[in-house]
C-alpha positions, 0 to 999 in steps of 0.5 A, a space after each residue: 727274499 732280498 729284491 737286490 740279490 742275484 737270481 739263484 742258479 741251483 740248490 745243493 741238498 745234503 743229508 746225513 743219517 743216524 741209525 737206530 743204534 746211534 751211529 751217524 754218517 758223514 754229510 753227503 751231497 745227494 743232489 743239485 737241484 736247478 732253481 725254479 720260481 719259489 716256492 719249489 719242492 723235490 721228492 726224495 725216495 729210497 730211505 731205509 726204515 729205522 733211520 733219522 735223516 737230517 737235511 741241509 740246503 745251500 744255494 748258488 747264485 748265477 755268479 757262482 756264489 754260495 749263500 748260507 746253509 739252511 737250518 738243519 731239518 730232520 725226519 725219521 723213516 718208518 715202515 709204511 
């Protein structure tokens, strides 16, 4: 973390998914998360089995400036 950076206001969470047949959705904003002291986490629910989900986050500081997007992370949803 940069000690000279402005405090964070919020984080925007984006997702896309890929079906088992290879069809890929468009990126969609699924939530704006208020910034809390790090480390922080959020719980996501309601995922369909058989899809691979990709996530990216971008932060917004208290002055309304957006930072770079995170590296994309993915996970596959399976039946419990």
